[in-house]
Backbone of each chain as nested JSON, in Angstrom:
{
  "chains": [
    {"id": "A", "residues": [
      {"number": 1, "name": "MET", "atoms": {"N": [2.761, -16.157, 11.334], "CA": [4.041, -15.973, 10.66], "C": [5.147, -16.645, 11.469]}},
      {"number": 2, "name": "ASN", "atoms": {"N": [6.049, -17.253, 10.784], "CA": [7.245, -17.869, 11.348], "C": [8.022, -16.846, 12.205]}},
      {"number": 3, "name": "GLU", "atoms": {"N": [8.424, -17.244, 13.403], "CA": [9.096, -16.327, 14.343], "C": [10.386, -15.747, 13.771]}},
      {"number": 4, "name": "ASN", "atoms": {"N": [11.107, -16.586, 13.018], "CA": [12.363, -16.116, 12.423], "C": [12.127, -14.986, 11.43]}},
      {"number": 5, "name": "VAL", "atoms": {"N": [11.06, -15.13, 10.657], "CA": [10.748, -14.111, 9.655], "C": [10.333, -12.826, 10.357]}},
      {"number": 6, "name": "LYS", "atoms": {"N": [9.515, -12.986, 11.395], "CA": [9.063, -11.819, 12.157], "C": [10.265, -11.089, 12.745]}},
      {"number": 7, "name": "LYS", "atoms": {"N": [11.189, -11.871, 13.287], "CA": [12.393, -11.305, 13.896], "C": [13.213, -10.554, 12.847]}},
      {"number": 8, "name": "LYS", "atoms": {"N": [13.294, -11.153, 11.663], "CA": [14.062, -10.552, 10.571], "C": [13.459, -9.19, 10.188]}},
      {"number": 9, "name": "ILE", "atoms": {"N": [12.134, -9.149, 10.104], "CA": [11.456, -7.9, 9.739], "C": [11.611, -6.867, 10.858]}},
      {"number": 10, "name": "GLU", "atoms": {"N": [11.429, -7.304, 12.093], "CA": [11.573, -6.379, 13.23], "C": [12.976, -5.779, 13.263]}},
      {"number": 11, "name": "ASP", "atoms": {"N": [13.952, -6.629, 12.973], "CA": [15.339, -6.19, 12.926], "C": [15.542, -5.083, 11.906]}},
      {"number": 12, "name": "ILE", "atoms": {"N": [14.969, -5.262, 10.744], "CA": [15.12, -4.283, 9.655], "C": [14.477, -2.951, 10.045]}},
      {"number": 13, "name": "VAL", "atoms": {"N": [13.242, -3.005, 10.563], "CA": [12.564, -1.733, 10.862], "C": [13.175, -1.049, 12.092]}},
      {"number": 14, "name": "GLU", "atoms": {"N": [13.834, -1.823, 12.961], "CA": [14.486, -1.215, 14.12], "C": [15.796, -0.537, 13.725]}},
      {"number": 15, "name": "LYS", "atoms": {"N": [16.5, -1.151, 12.799], "CA": [17.825, -0.634, 12.45], "C": [17.79, 0.496, 11.422]}},
      {"number": 16, "name": "ASN", "atoms": {"N": [16.669, 0.631, 10.754], "CA": [16.603, 1.645, 9.7], "C": [15.429, 2.59, 9.966]}},
      {"number": 17, "name": "GLU", "atoms": {"N": [15.751, 3.848, 10.191], "CA": [14.693, 4.818, 10.532], "C": [13.627, 4.883, 9.449]}},
      {"number": 18, "name": "ILE", "atoms": {"N": [14.087, 4.979, 8.2], "CA": [13.137, 4.97, 7.084], "C": [13.436, 3.728, 6.25]}},
      {"number": 19, "name": "CYS", "atoms": {"N": [12.501, 2.837, 6.12], "CA": [12.756, 1.712, 5.231], "C": [11.557, 1.409, 4.346]}},
      {"number": 20, "name": "LEU", "atoms": {"N": [11.903, 1.008, 3.148], "CA": [10.893, 0.748, 2.124], "C": [11.011, -0.705, 1.652]}},
      {"number": 21, "name": "PHE", "atoms": {"N": [9.982, -1.47, 1.925], "CA": [9.898, -2.825, 1.378], "C": [9.334, -2.679, -0.022]}},
      {"number": 22, "name": "MET", "atoms": {"N": [10.122, -3.108, -0.999], "CA": [9.782, -2.792, -2.387], "C": [10.15, -3.929, -3.331]}},
      {"number": 23, "name": "LYS", "atoms": {"N": [9.661, -3.809, -4.558], "CA": [10.06, -4.752, -5.598], "C": [11.177, -4.102, -6.407]}},
      {"number": 24, "name": "GLY", "atoms": {"N": [12.352, -4.733, -6.376], "CA": [13.531, -4.15, -6.998], "C": [14.319, -3.364, -5.956]}},
      {"number": 25, "name": "THR", "atoms": {"N": [15.262, -2.576, -6.431], "CA": [16.115, -1.788, -5.54], "C": [15.837, -0.297, -5.763]}},
      {"number": 26, "name": "PRO", "atoms": {"N": [16.269, 0.557, -4.82], "CA": [16.078, 1.999, -5.037], "C": [16.692, 2.458, -6.36]}},
      {"number": 27, "name": "GLU", "atoms": {"N": [17.801, 1.819, -6.766], "CA": [18.444, 2.183, -8.035], "C": [17.642, 1.667, -9.222]}},
      {"number": 28, "name": "VAL", "atoms": {"N": [17.12, 0.453, -9.085], "CA": [16.364, -0.166, -10.183], "C": [15.055, -0.769, -9.659]}},
      {"number": 29, "name": "PRO", "atoms": {"N": [14.059, 0.085, -9.434], "CA": [12.762, -0.446, -8.997], "C": [12.158, -1.298, -10.108]}},
      {"number": 30, "name": "GLN", "atoms": {"N": [11.462, -2.371, -9.709], "CA": [10.909, -3.267, -10.731], "C": [9.397, -3.27, -10.749]}},
      {"number": 31, "name": "CYS", "atoms": {"N": [8.801, -2.218, -10.223], "CA": [7.349, -2.112, -10.224], "C": [7.03, -0.628, -10.136]}},
      {"number": 32, "name": "GLY", "atoms": {"N": [6.02, -0.198, -10.857], "CA": [5.678, 1.221, -10.925], "C": [5.327, 1.821, -9.568]}},
      {"number": 33, "name": "PHE", "atoms": {"N": [4.706, 1.012, -8.718], "CA": [4.281, 1.52, -7.416], "C": [5.49, 1.733, -6.506]}},
      {"number": 34, "name": "SER", "atoms": {"N": [6.439, 0.794, -6.575], "CA": [7.683, 0.951, -5.813], "C": [8.458, 2.165, -6.329]}},
      {"number": 35, "name": "LEU", "atoms": {"N": [8.505, 2.306, -7.632], "CA": [9.188, 3.448, -8.251], "C": [8.603, 4.765, -7.751]}},
      {"number": 36, "name": "ALA", "atoms": {"N": [7.28, 4.827, -7.628], "CA": [6.618, 6.069, -7.225], "C": [7.082, 6.505, -5.833]}},
      {"number": 37, "name": "ILE", "atoms": {"N": [7.172, 5.548, -4.901], "CA": [7.616, 5.921, -3.542], "C": [9.095, 6.284, -3.538]}},
      {"number": 38, "name": "VAL", "atoms": {"N": [9.909, 5.523, -4.28], "CA": [11.338, 5.843, -4.379], "C": [11.509, 7.277, -4.887]}},
      {"number": 39, "name": "ASN", "atoms": {"N": [10.736, 7.648, -5.892], "CA": [10.831, 9.001, -6.443], "C": [10.488, 10.068, -5.409]}},
      {"number": 40, "name": "VAL", "atoms": {"N": [9.46, 9.804, -4.61], "CA": [9.074, 10.749, -3.555], "C": [10.219, 10.897, -2.552]}},
      {"number": 41, "name": "LEU", "atoms": {"N": [10.783, 9.769, -2.11], "CA": [11.854, 9.815, -1.103], "C": [13.109, 10.482, -1.662]}},
      {"number": 42, "name": "LYS", "atoms": {"N": [13.411, 10.206, -2.933], "CA": [14.581, 10.837, -3.548], "C": [14.355, 12.341, -3.678]}},
      {"number": 43, "name": "HIS", "atoms": {"N": [13.129, 12.707, -4.033], "CA": [12.78, 14.124, -4.153], "C": [12.974, 14.838, -2.813]}},
      {"number": 44, "name": "LEU", "atoms": {"N": [12.622, 14.154, -1.725], "CA": [12.757, 14.742, -0.393], "C": [14.187, 14.637, 0.138]}},
      {"number": 45, "name": "LYS", "atoms": {"N": [15.042, 13.976, -0.661], "CA": [16.46, 13.83, -0.302], "C": [16.653, 13.212, 1.078]}},
      {"number": 46, "name": "VAL", "atoms": {"N": [15.853, 12.211, 1.399], "CA": [16.041, 11.5, 2.671], "C": [16.769, 10.182, 2.407]}},
      {"number": 47, "name": "ASN", "atoms": {"N": [17.554, 9.779, 3.383], "CA": [18.21, 8.476, 3.294], "C": [17.221, 7.407, 3.709]}},
      {"number": 48, "name": "PHE", "atoms": {"N": [17.159, 6.352, 2.939], "CA": [16.275, 5.257, 3.323], "C": [16.892, 3.933, 2.914]}},
      {"number": 49, "name": "LYS", "atoms": {"N": [16.437, 2.888, 3.604], "CA": [16.901, 1.546, 3.267], "C": [15.83, 0.89, 2.388]}},
      {"number": 50, "name": "GLY", "atoms": {"N": [16.252, 0.433, 1.222], "CA": [15.329, -0.29, 0.348], "C": [15.515, -1.787, 0.551]}},
      {"number": 51, "name": "ILE", "atoms": {"N": [14.43, -2.505, 0.795], "CA": [14.517, -3.958, 0.953], "C": [13.815, -4.598, -0.231]}},
      {"number": 52, "name": "ASN", "atoms": {"N": [14.589, -5.302, -1.035], "CA": [14.035, -5.923, -2.237], "C": [13.34, -7.244, -1.878]}},
      {"number": 53, "name": "VAL", "atoms": {"N": [12.015, -7.236, -1.871], "CA": [11.288, -8.45, -1.464], "C": [11.38, -9.552, -2.533]}},
      {"number": 54, "name": "LEU", "atoms": {"N": [11.758, -9.168, -3.742], "CA": [11.886, -10.174, -4.802], "C": [13.068, -11.107, -4.527]}},
      {"number": 55, "name": "GLU", "atoms": {"N": [13.974, -10.644, -3.648], "CA": [15.132, -11.473, -3.317], "C": [14.894, -12.328, -2.082]}},
      {"number": 56, "name": "ASP", "atoms": {"N": [13.775, -12.134, -1.416], "CA": [13.502, -12.874, -0.185], "C": [12.009, -13.187, -0.069]}},
      {"number": 57, "name": "GLY", "atoms": {"N": [11.675, -14.385, -0.481], "CA": [10.274, -14.807, -0.495], "C": [9.619, -14.792, 0.882]}},
      {"number": 58, "name": "GLU", "atoms": {"N": [10.425, -15.073, 1.922], "CA": [9.88, -15.077, 3.285], "C": [9.465, -13.677, 3.708]}},
      {"number": 59, "name": "ILE", "atoms": {"N": [10.318, -12.715, 3.419], "CA": [9.984, -11.327, 3.757], "C": [8.826, -10.85, 2.89]}},
      {"number": 60, "name": "ARG", "atoms": {"N": [8.827, -11.252, 1.639], "CA": [7.772, -10.833, 0.717], "C": [6.385, -11.21, 1.251]}},
      {"number": 61, "name": "GLU", "atoms": {"N": [6.261, -12.424, 1.769], "CA": [4.97, -12.846, 2.327], "C": [4.794, -12.335, 3.751]}},
      {"number": 62, "name": "GLY", "atoms": {"N": [5.903, -12.379, 4.528], "CA": [5.833, -11.993, 5.937], "C": [5.426, -10.548, 6.154]}},
      {"number": 63, "name": "ILE", "atoms": {"N": [5.92, -9.669, 5.294], "CA": [5.654, -8.241, 5.491], "C": [4.161, -7.922, 5.297]}},
      {"number": 64, "name": "LYS", "atoms": {"N": [3.493, -8.736, 4.49], "CA": [2.052, -8.526, 4.277], "C": [1.278, -8.813, 5.557]}},
      {"number": 65, "name": "GLU", "atoms": {"N": [1.747, -9.835, 6.263], "CA": [1.101, -10.207, 7.519], "C": [1.495, -9.244, 8.638]}},
      {"number": 66, "name": "TYR", "atoms": {"N": [2.742, -8.819, 8.592], "CA": [3.306, -7.964, 9.642], "C": [2.441, -6.722, 9.882]}},
      {"number": 67, "name": "SER", "atoms": {"N": [2.008, -6.078, 8.808], "CA": [1.182, -4.879, 8.957], "C": [-0.246, -5.113, 8.491]}},
      {"number": 68, "name": "ASP", "atoms": {"N": [-0.613, -6.366, 8.277], "CA": [-1.944, -6.684, 7.769], "C": [-2.26, -5.822, 6.541]}},
      {"number": 69, "name": "TRP", "atoms": {"N": [-1.327, -5.83, 5.619], "CA": [-1.435, -4.987, 4.41], "C": [-1.052, -5.869, 3.22]}},
      {"number": 70, "name": "PRO", "atoms": {"N": [-1.96, -6.048, 2.258], "CA": [-1.753, -7.112, 1.26], "C": [-0.81, -6.797, 0.112]}},
      {"number": 71, "name": "THR", "atoms": {"N": [-0.333, -5.555, 0.04], "CA": [0.453, -5.205, -1.143], "C": [1.822, -4.633, -0.783]}},
      {"number": 72, "name": "ILE", "atoms": {"N": [2.676, -4.612, -1.772], "CA": [4.022, -4.034, -1.694], "C": [4.079, -2.979, -2.792]}},
      {"number": 73, "name": "PRO", "atoms": {"N": [4.637, -1.839, -2.581], "CA": [5.539, -1.391, -1.519], "C": [4.86, -1.048, -0.184]}},
      {"number": 74, "name": "GLN", "atoms": {"N": [5.688, -1.03, 0.869], "CA": [5.272, -0.585, 2.194], "C": [6.382, 0.281, 2.781]}},
      {"number": 75, "name": "LEU", "atoms": {"N": [5.984, 1.471, 3.241], "CA": [6.973, 2.4, 3.803], "C": [6.847, 2.454, 5.334]}},
      {"number": 76, "name": "TYR", "atoms": {"N": [7.996, 2.366, 6.008], "CA": [8.035, 2.43, 7.474], "C": [8.916, 3.577, 7.926]}},
      {"number": 77, "name": "TYR", "atoms": {"N": [8.473, 4.265, 8.982], "CA": [9.265, 5.313, 9.596], "C": [9.261, 5.084, 11.107]}},
      {"number": 78, "name": "LYS", "atoms": {"N": [10.443, 4.97, 11.69], "CA": [10.568, 4.679, 13.12], "C": [9.66, 3.524, 13.524]}},
      {"number": 79, "name": "LYS", "atoms": {"N": [9.767, 2.435, 12.812], "CA": [9.061, 1.177, 13.068], "C": [7.558, 1.236, 12.777]}},
      {"number": 80, "name": "LYS", "atoms": {"N": [7.079, 2.432, 12.369], "CA": [5.643, 2.572, 12.141], "C": [5.336, 2.463, 10.645]}},
      {"number": 81, "name": "PHE", "atoms": {"N": [4.323, 1.697, 10.324], "CA": [3.887, 1.566, 8.936], "C": [3.173, 2.843, 8.501]}},
      {"number": 82, "name": "LEU", "atoms": {"N": [3.708, 3.514, 7.474], "CA": [3.105, 4.77, 7.024], "C": [2.059, 4.556, 5.937]}},
      {"number": 83, "name": "GLY", "atoms": {"N": [2.276, 3.545, 5.106], "CA": [1.293, 3.299, 4.063], "C": [1.912, 2.681, 2.827]}},
      {"number": 84, "name": "GLY", "atoms": {"N": [1.049, 2.407, 1.858], "CA": [1.495, 1.93, 0.564], "C": [1.596, 3.114, -0.385]}},
      {"number": 85, "name": "CYS", "atoms": {"N": [1.658, 2.824, -1.664], "CA": [1.906, 3.848, -2.669], "C": [0.871, 4.981, -2.663]}},
      {"number": 86, "name": "ASP", "atoms": {"N": [-0.415, 4.637, -2.638], "CA": [-1.458, 5.681, -2.722], "C": [-1.393, 6.622, -1.527]}},
      {"number": 87, "name": "ILE", "atoms": {"N": [-1.268, 6.033, -0.33], "CA": [-1.283, 6.834, 0.898], "C": [-0.035, 7.705, 0.983]}},
      {"number": 88, "name": "VAL", "atoms": {"N": [1.124, 7.127, 0.648], "CA": [2.365, 7.895, 0.704], "C": [2.322, 9.064, -0.283]}},
      {"number": 89, "name": "LYS", "atoms": {"N": [1.822, 8.799, -1.494], "CA": [1.723, 9.887, -2.488], "C": [0.791, 10.985, -1.994]}},
      {"number": 90, "name": "GLU", "atoms": {"N": [-0.33, 10.561, -1.416], "CA": [-1.314, 11.527, -0.914], "C": [-0.716, 12.347, 0.244]}},
      {"number": 91, "name": "MET", "atoms": {"N": [-0.001, 11.67, 1.138], "CA": [0.632, 12.379, 2.26], "C": [1.667, 13.37, 1.752]}},
      {"number": 92, "name": "PHE", "atoms": {"N": [2.39, 12.978, 0.709], "CA": [3.395, 13.871, 0.121], "C": [2.715, 15.095, -0.502]}},
      {"number": 93, "name": "GLU", "atoms": {"N": [1.631, 14.855, -1.25], "CA": [0.937, 15.958, -1.914], "C": [0.338, 16.939, -0.909]}},
      {"number": 94, "name": "LYS", "atoms": {"N": [-0.072, 16.43, 0.237], "CA": [-0.654, 17.298, 1.275], "C": [0.397, 17.908, 2.195]}},
      {"number": 95, "name": "GLY", "atoms": {"N": [1.665, 17.515, 2.005], "CA": [2.731, 18.041, 2.856], "C": [2.85, 17.307, 4.181]}},
      {"number": 96, "name": "GLU", "atoms": {"N": [2.057, 16.273, 4.371], "CA": [2.087, 15.551, 5.654], "C": [3.353, 14.715, 5.804]}},
      {"number": 97, "name": "LEU", "atoms": {"N": [3.772, 14.112, 4.702], "CA": [4.962, 13.261, 4.74], "C": [6.189, 14.084, 5.119]}},
      {"number": 98, "name": "GLN", "atoms": {"N": [6.276, 15.283, 4.534], "CA": [7.395, 16.164, 4.836], "C": [7.435, 16.469, 6.333]}},
      {"number": 99, "name": "LYS", "atoms": {"N": [6.257, 16.707, 6.925], "CA": [6.197, 16.999, 8.366], "C": [6.662, 15.798, 9.177]}},
      {"number": 100, "name": "ILE", "atoms": {"N": [6.187, 14.624, 8.801], "CA": [6.552, 13.416, 9.532], "C": [8.055, 13.189, 9.468]}},
      {"number": 101, "name": "LEU", "atoms": {"N": [8.624, 13.383, 8.29], "CA": [10.057, 13.133, 8.128], "C": [10.896, 14.36, 8.492]}},
      {"number": 102, "name": "TYR", "atoms": {"N": [10.28, 15.334, 9.144], "CA": [10.95, 16.556, 9.616], "C": [11.611, 17.342, 8.518]}},
      {"number": 103, "name": "ILE", "atoms": {"N": [10.911, 17.561, 7.448], "CA": [11.471, 18.377, 6.38], "C": [10.652, 19.651, 6.292]}},
      {"number": 104, "name": "LYS", "atoms": {"N": [11.353, 20.76, 6.29], "CA": [10.64, 22.049, 6.267], "C": [10.215, 22.366, 4.834]}}
    ]},
    {"id": "B", "residues": [
      {"number": 1, "name": "MET", "atoms": {"N": [-5.621, -15.265, -13.398], "CA": [-5.416, -13.974, -12.736], "C": [-6.413, -12.956, -13.274]}},
      {"number": 2, "name": "GLY", "atoms": {"N": [-6.62, -11.948, -12.48], "CA": [-7.512, -10.879, -12.89], "C": [-8.871, -10.978, -12.236]}},
      {"number": 3, "name": "LEU", "atoms": {"N": [-9.53, -9.86, -12.198], "CA": [-10.818, -9.778, -11.534], "C": [-11.671, -8.798, -12.33]}},
      {"number": 4, "name": "LYS", "atoms": {"N": [-12.928, -9.183, -12.552], "CA": [-13.785, -8.297, -13.341], "C": [-14.154, -7.038, -12.55]}},
      {"number": 5, "name": "LEU", "atoms": {"N": [-14.264, -5.968, -13.294], "CA": [-14.629, -4.689, -12.677], "C": [-15.93, -4.803, -11.883]}},
      {"number": 6, "name": "GLU", "atoms": {"N": [-16.911, -5.495, -12.454], "CA": [-18.214, -5.645, -11.793], "C": [-18.067, -6.401, -10.479]}},
      {"number": 7, "name": "GLU", "atoms": {"N": [-17.14, -7.365, -10.461], "CA": [-16.953, -8.161, -9.254], "C": [-16.345, -7.316, -8.125]}},
      {"number": 8, "name": "ILE", "atoms": {"N": [-15.384, -6.487, -8.473], "CA": [-14.784, -5.587, -7.48], "C": [-15.867, -4.678, -6.927]}},
      {"number": 9, "name": "ASN", "atoms": {"N": [-16.635, -4.115, -7.842], "CA": [-17.723, -3.214, -7.469], "C": [-18.698, -3.889, -6.507]}},
      {"number": 10, "name": "SER", "atoms": {"N": [-19.094, -5.102, -6.808], "CA": [-20.109, -5.753, -5.982], "C": [-19.538, -6.189, -4.629]}},
      {"number": 11, "name": "LEU", "atoms": {"N": [-18.261, -6.583, -4.589], "CA": [-17.641, -6.946, -3.304], "C": [-17.576, -5.732, -2.373]}},
      {"number": 12, "name": "ILE", "atoms": {"N": [-17.228, -4.588, -2.939], "CA": [-17.131, -3.371, -2.115], "C": [-18.524, -2.953, -1.629]}},
      {"number": 13, "name": "LYS", "atoms": {"N": [-19.491, -3.015, -2.546], "CA": [-20.863, -2.623, -2.191], "C": [-21.455, -3.547, -1.129]}},
      {"number": 14, "name": "LYS", "atoms": {"N": [-21.055, -4.811, -1.198], "CA": [-21.567, -5.78, -0.237], "C": [-21.069, -5.441, 1.173]}},
      {"number": 15, "name": "ALA", "atoms": {"N": [-19.798, -5.027, 1.264], "CA": [-19.213, -4.698, 2.567], "C": [-19.626, -3.307, 3.039]}},
      {"number": 16, "name": "MET", "atoms": {"N": [-19.789, -2.404, 2.067], "CA": [-20.166, -1.029, 2.401], "C": [-21.332, -0.598, 1.517]}},
      {"number": 17, "name": "PRO", "atoms": {"N": [-22.546, -0.937, 1.941], "CA": [-23.708, -0.725, 1.083], "C": [-23.929, 0.733, 0.66]}},
      {"number": 18, "name": "ASP", "atoms": {"N": [-23.468, 1.682, 1.474], "CA": [-23.714, 3.093, 1.124], "C": [-22.657, 3.64, 0.17]}},
      {"number": 19, "name": "ALA", "atoms": {"N": [-21.655, 2.835, -0.159], "CA": [-20.507, 3.352, -0.904], "C": [-20.86, 3.793, -2.32]}},
      {"number": 20, "name": "GLU", "atoms": {"N": [-20.287, 4.95, -2.687], "CA": [-20.335, 5.377, -4.088], "C": [-18.994, 4.957, -4.679]}},
      {"number": 21, "name": "VAL", "atoms": {"N": [-19.049, 4.062, -5.653], "CA": [-17.816, 3.467, -6.171], "C": [-17.615, 3.809, -7.645]}},
      {"number": 22, "name": "THR", "atoms": {"N": [-16.446, 4.325, -7.96], "CA": [-16.077, 4.541, -9.362], "C": [-14.796, 3.764, -9.622]}},
      {"number": 23, "name": "ILE", "atoms": {"N": [-14.858, 2.853, -10.573], "CA": [-13.673, 2.037, -10.862], "C": [-13.262, 2.214, -12.321]}},
      {"number": 24, "name": "GLU", "atoms": {"N": [-11.97, 2.282, -12.523], "CA": [-11.438, 2.414, -13.882], "C": [-10.438, 1.282, -14.117]}},
      {"number": 25, "name": "ASP", "atoms": {"N": [-10.582, 0.6, -15.22], "CA": [-9.612, -0.433, -15.61], "C": [-8.487, 0.279, -16.356]}},
      {"number": 26, "name": "LEU", "atoms": {"N": [-7.366, 0.475, -15.667], "CA": [-6.313, 1.356, -16.189], "C": [-5.64, 0.816, -17.433]}},
      {"number": 27, "name": "ALA", "atoms": {"N": [-5.444, -0.497, -17.467], "CA": [-4.682, -1.064, -18.575], "C": [-5.544, -1.922, -19.508]}},
      {"number": 28, "name": "GLY", "atoms": {"N": [-6.812, -2.092, -19.147], "CA": [-7.679, -2.931, -19.951], "C": [-7.333, -4.412, -19.828]}},
      {"number": 29, "name": "ASP", "atoms": {"N": [-6.658, -4.786, -18.715], "CA": [-6.219, -6.181, -18.565], "C": [-6.871, -6.88, -17.366]}},
      {"number": 30, "name": "GLU", "atoms": {"N": [-7.866, -6.218, -16.758], "CA": [-8.556, -6.752, -15.578], "C": [-7.596, -7.022, -14.426]}},
      {"number": 31, "name": "ASN", "atoms": {"N": [-6.525, -6.303, -14.369], "CA": [-5.525, -6.533, -13.322], "C": [-4.963, -5.245, -12.731]}},
      {"number": 32, "name": "HIS", "atoms": {"N": [-5.19, -4.128, -13.388], "CA": [-4.706, -2.84, -12.892], "C": [-5.869, -1.861, -12.873]}},
      {"number": 33, "name": "TYR", "atoms": {"N": [-6.377, -1.615, -11.662], "CA": [-7.538, -0.75, -11.544], "C": [-7.223, 0.454, -10.671]}},
      {"number": 34, "name": "SER", "atoms": {"N": [-8.092, 1.439, -10.833], "CA": [-8.076, 2.578, -9.934], "C": [-9.507, 2.75, -9.428]}},
      {"number": 35, "name": "ALA", "atoms": {"N": [-9.672, 2.928, -8.134], "CA": [-11.02, 3.058, -7.582], "C": [-11.136, 4.256, -6.65]}},
      {"number": 36, "name": "THR", "atoms": {"N": [-12.224, 4.98, -6.803], "CA": [-12.556, 6.044, -5.863], "C": [-13.807, 5.594, -5.122]}},
      {"number": 37, "name": "ILE", "atoms": {"N": [-13.727, 5.587, -3.804], "CA": [-14.825, 5.065, -2.995], "C": [-15.192, 6.079, -1.93]}},
      {"number": 38, "name": "LYS", "atoms": {"N": [-16.487, 6.443, -1.932], "CA": [-16.961, 7.386, -0.921], "C": [-17.949, 6.656, -0.03]}},
      {"number": 39, "name": "SER", "atoms": {"N": [-17.705, 6.688, 1.288], "CA": [-18.61, 5.984, 2.197], "C": [-18.586, 6.614, 3.583]}},
      {"number": 40, "name": "LYS", "atoms": {"N": [-19.735, 6.554, 4.238], "CA": [-19.808, 7.044, 5.625], "C": [-18.972, 6.164, 6.55]}},
      {"number": 41, "name": "ALA", "atoms": {"N": [-18.764, 4.934, 6.154], "CA": [-18.01, 3.981, 6.983], "C": [-16.567, 4.449, 7.204]}},
      {"number": 42, "name": "PHE", "atoms": {"N": [-16.068, 5.354, 6.34], "CA": [-14.681, 5.816, 6.458], "C": [-14.514, 6.928, 7.492]}},
      {"number": 43, "name": "VAL", "atoms": {"N": [-15.635, 7.534, 7.897], "CA": [-15.555, 8.711, 8.765], "C": [-14.814, 8.385, 10.062]}},
      {"number": 44, "name": "GLY", "atoms": {"N": [-13.856, 9.243, 10.407], "CA": [-13.111, 9.085, 11.657], "C": [-12.014, 8.035, 11.606]}},
      {"number": 45, "name": "LYS", "atoms": {"N": [-11.803, 7.437, 10.429], "CA": [-10.767, 6.403, 10.321], "C": [-9.532, 6.969, 9.615]}},
      {"number": 46, "name": "SER", "atoms": {"N": [-8.369, 6.433, 9.951], "CA": [-7.151, 6.852, 9.257], "C": [-7.167, 6.274, 7.839]}},
      {"number": 47, "name": "LYS", "atoms": {"N": [-6.306, 6.847, 6.991], "CA": [-6.233, 6.355, 5.598], "C": [-5.86, 4.868, 5.571]}},
      {"number": 48, "name": "ILE", "atoms": {"N": [-4.938, 4.486, 6.458], "CA": [-4.538, 3.076, 6.485], "C": [-5.751, 2.202, 6.812]}},
      {"number": 49, "name": "GLU", "atoms": {"N": [-6.529, 2.625, 7.808], "CA": [-7.724, 1.852, 8.173], "C": [-8.739, 1.828, 7.029]}},
      {"number": 50, "name": "GLN", "atoms": {"N": [-8.892, 2.964, 6.373], "CA": [-9.85, 3.046, 5.255], "C": [-9.47, 2.074, 4.136]}},
      {"number": 51, "name": "HIS", "atoms": {"N": [-8.185, 2.076, 3.786], "CA": [-7.744, 1.18, 2.712], "C": [-7.854, -0.283, 3.136]}},
      {"number": 52, "name": "LYS", "atoms": {"N": [-7.555, -0.545, 4.428], "CA": [-7.69, -1.916, 4.912], "C": [-9.141, -2.392, 4.812]}},
      {"number": 53, "name": "MET", "atoms": {"N": [-10.079, -1.49, 5.066], "CA": [-11.498, -1.86, 4.954], "C": [-11.834, -2.306, 3.529]}},
      {"number": 54, "name": "VAL", "atoms": {"N": [-11.262, -1.579, 2.566], "CA": [-11.511, -1.944, 1.162], "C": [-10.853, -3.293, 0.849]}},
      {"number": 55, "name": "TYR", "atoms": {"N": [-9.611, -3.47, 1.322], "CA": [-8.921, -4.737, 1.077], "C": [-9.7, -5.901, 1.694]}},
      {"number": 56, "name": "LYS", "atoms": {"N": [-10.241, -5.674, 2.906], "CA": [-11.017, -6.724, 3.567], "C": [-12.267, -7.058, 2.752]}},
      {"number": 57, "name": "ALA", "atoms": {"N": [-12.882, -6.02, 2.206], "CA": [-14.086, -6.218, 1.394], "C": [-13.782, -7.11, 0.189]}},
      {"number": 58, "name": "LEU", "atoms": {"N": [-12.53, -7.054, -0.273], "CA": [-12.144, -7.839, -1.448], "C": [-11.753, -9.284, -1.097]}},
      {"number": 59, "name": "ASN", "atoms": {"N": [-11.982, -9.645, 0.175], "CA": [-11.824, -11.054, 0.59], "C": [-10.471, -11.678, 0.252]}},
      {"number": 60, "name": "GLY", "atoms": {"N": [-9.402, -10.951, 0.5], "CA": [-8.088, -11.53, 0.26], "C": [-7.678, -11.616, -1.204]}},
      {"number": 61, "name": "LYS", "atoms": {"N": [-8.492, -11.051, -2.082], "CA": [-8.132, -11.107, -3.508], "C": [-7.04, -10.095, -3.841]}},
      {"number": 62, "name": "MET", "atoms": {"N": [-6.978, -9.009, -3.031], "CA": [-5.97, -7.983, -3.271], "C": [-4.589, -8.585, -3.059]}},
      {"number": 63, "name": "GLY", "atoms": {"N": [-3.702, -8.373, -4.009], "CA": [-2.35, -8.933, -3.898], "C": [-2.283, -10.367, -4.391]}},
      {"number": 64, "name": "ASN", "atoms": {"N": [-3.428, -10.948, -4.689], "CA": [-3.444, -12.293, -5.261], "C": [-4.05, -12.26, -6.665]}},
      {"number": 65, "name": "GLU", "atoms": {"N": [-5.373, -12.542, -6.757], "CA": [-5.986, -12.464, -8.091], "C": [-5.847, -11.06, -8.67]}},
      {"number": 66, "name": "LEU", "atoms": {"N": [-5.913, -10.087, -7.758], "CA": [-5.883, -8.702, -8.209], "C": [-4.521, -8.102, -7.922]}},
      {"number": 67, "name": "HIS", "atoms": {"N": [-3.796, -7.739, -8.969], "CA": [-2.435, -7.251, -8.781], "C": [-2.408, -5.803, -8.291]}},
      {"number": 68, "name": "ALA", "atoms": {"N": [-3.182, -4.95, -8.922], "CA": [-3.054, -3.535, -8.611], "C": [-4.398, -2.818, -8.557]}},
      {"number": 69, "name": "LEU", "atoms": {"N": [-4.62, -2.171, -7.443], "CA": [-5.823, -1.363, -7.28], "C": [-5.414, -0.075, -6.573]}},
      {"number": 70, "name": "ALA", "atoms": {"N": [-5.292, 1.001, -7.359], "CA": [-4.982, 2.292, -6.752], "C": [-6.238, 2.777, -6.052]}},
      {"number": 71, "name": "LEU", "atoms": {"N": [-6.1, 3.212, -4.812], "CA": [-7.283, 3.561, -4.032], "C": [-7.313, 5.028, -3.67]}},
      {"number": 72, "name": "ASN", "atoms": {"N": [-8.509, 5.597, -3.796], "CA": [-8.758, 6.92, -3.259], "C": [-10.035, 6.809, -2.439]}},
      {"number": 73, "name": "THR", "atoms": {"N": [-9.907, 6.909, -1.118], "CA": [-11.09, 6.767, -0.27], "C": [-11.525, 8.137, 0.241]}},
      {"number": 74, "name": "ILE", "atoms": {"N": [-12.825, 8.359, 0.251], "CA": [-13.376, 9.652, 0.662], "C": [-14.414, 9.421, 1.753]}},
      {"number": 75, "name": "GLU", "atoms": {"N": [-14.306, 10.214, 2.806], "CA": [-15.297, 10.103, 3.894], "C": [-16.597, 10.739, 3.422]}},
      {"number": 76, "name": "GLY", "atoms": {"N": [-17.643, 9.934, 3.368], "CA": [-18.898, 10.395, 2.772], "C": [-19.835, 11.091, 3.718]}}
    ]}
  ]
}
């Protein structure tokens, strides 16, 4: 991956405790899988940064390499990749996500 | 674009011969699938690692030829 792109991604995950690389915006998700994670985060009432990969082709491809994960959405917490849609939903259903994000 | 259900099944079985695989074509368009995979190979691995194993089995087709594959992995 291009160093500039890597730097750009590192910058985003460092500056935002919870960030979601997604298709569309938190207000207007443009893919069902992105929508599903947005709904979970909104339900938990946590603040998160949504990064619309449709607006940045470099990030769209770079983020797949960054975590060796071929699909979008991707959720990060404190620079750590938590998972895509299936894993995040499963963690939420088991109450694990709430624990990670410090929600009682 | 798109990938046949049988092809997904055989790619996964090739990488994980013991896997019990159930695949559903969600939209009937060969592009949106849901798969439940049970394998001993998943034991002791995190969910992220388990899903990565499935993606690797698909030889880079995930996110390219194949748009959507909802995954449920079970330690067998």
